[in-house]
C-alpha positions in Angstrom: 0.0 0.0 0.0 1.0 3.4 -0.7 -0.5 6.3 1.5 -0.7 9.7 0.0 -1.3 13.1 2.0 -1.8 16.3 0.2 -1.3 19.8 1.7 -1.1 23.4 0.8 -4.5 24.0 -0.3 -6.6 27.2 0.8 -8.1 30.3 -0.3 -6.3 32.6 -2.7 -7.2 36.0 -4.7 -7.2 35.5 -8.7 -3.6 36.0 -9.9 -2.2 34.5 -7.0 -0.1 31.3 -6.3 -0.2 28.3 -4.3 2.0 25.3 -3.9 0.4 21.8 -3.2 2.6 19.2 -1.6 2.1 15.3 -1.8 3.8 13.3 0.9 3.9 9.3 0.0 4.6 6.7 2.6 4.4 3.1 2.5 5.5 0.6 -0.4 7.0 3.2 -2.6 7.4 0.9 -5.5 3.9 2.3 -6.3 5.2 5.9 -6.6 6.8 5.5 -9.9 4.5 7.9 -11.7 2.7 10.7 -9.8 -0.1 12.9 -10.9 -2.6 15.7 -9.8 -6.1 15.7 -10.7 -8.9 18.0 -9.6 -12.6 18.1 -9.2 -14.3 21.4 -9.7 -17.8 21.9 -7.8 -20.4 19.9 -9.5 -18.3 18.4 -12.2 -16.3 15.3 -12.7 -12.7 14.8 -11.8 -10.2 15.9 -14.3 -6.3 15.3 -15.1 -4.0 18.2 -14.1 -0.5 17.0 -14.3 1.6 14.0 -14.3 5.5 13.3 -13.9 7.6 10.3 -13.9 10.0 8.9 -11.2 12.9 10.3 -12.8 11.2 13.7 -13.7 12.2 13.2 -17.3 8.7 13.7 -18.5 5.8 15.8 -17.6 2.4 16.2 -19.0 0.0 19.0 -18.3 -3.7 19.6 -19.1 -4.2 22.5 -21.5 -6.1 24.5 -19.1 -3.0 24.7 -16.7 -0.1 24.6 -19.2 2.3 27.5 -18.6 0.8 28.2 -15.1 1.2 25.2 -13.2 4.3 23.2 -12.4 4.9 19.6 -11.3 7.9 18.5 -9.6 9.2 16.0 -7.3 11.8 15.3 -4.6 12.3 11.5 -4.4 14.5 11.7 -1.2 11.7 13.3 0.6 9.1 10.9 -1.2 7.3 14.3 -2.0 5.6 15.6 -5.3 4.6 19.3 -5.7 2.4 21.3 -7.8 3.3 25.2 -8.0 0.3 26.9 -9.2 0.7 30.4 -10.4 -1.7 33.2 -12.0 -4.7 31.2 -10.3 -8.0 31.8 -12.0 -11.3 31.2 -10.3 -12.1 28.4 -12.6 -9.2 26.5 -10.9 -11.3 26.2 -7.9 -11.5 22.5 -7.0 -10.6 19.7 -4.8 -7.1 18.8 -6.0 -6.0 15.2 -5.5 -2.8 13.4 -5.7 -2.4 10.1 -7.2 0.2 7.5 -8.0 0.9 4.4 -9.9 3.2 2.6 -12.4 2.0 3.6 -15.7 2.3 7.0 -17.1 -0.6 8.7 -18.6 -3.6 10.9 -18.1 -6.4 8.5 -17.3 -7.6 8.0 -13.7 -7.6 4.1 -14.0 -4.0 4.2 -14.4 -3.4 5.4 -10.8 -4.0 2.8 -7.8 -3.5 4.9 -5.0 -5.1 8.4 -4.0 -4.9 11.1 -1.4 -7.7 12.6 0.3 -7.7 15.9 -1.6 -7.1 19.4 -0.6 -9.5 22.1 -1.3 -8.2 25.0 -3.4 -10.5 28.3 -3.8 -9.6 31.1 -5.9 -11.7 34.2 -5.6 -12.3 36.9 -8.0 
């Protein structure tokens, strides 16, 4: 089992920044690929960003490209999501996920955190 705990969410004004963290523990072989997803109010959960263990590859949703940056510190078993130029439409519960296959589909990720709320006010 892999346990994931997100932190760093909160309330921020439009144009502001937040950095989310996802700390992993347990059997970290399942930590090979790490992703961030989000679920806006009243909508389905959607892909945000993904990074490989080696950090050699990243993918972003078009809606966050150029504003969000995913990174990882394997020594700390932590993945980050730096979110800049936040917009009200970024308001969502943000989830960290991990798995062994690289991609954007939720089904690729076996382990999920509990989520952290991000609210962007206009």
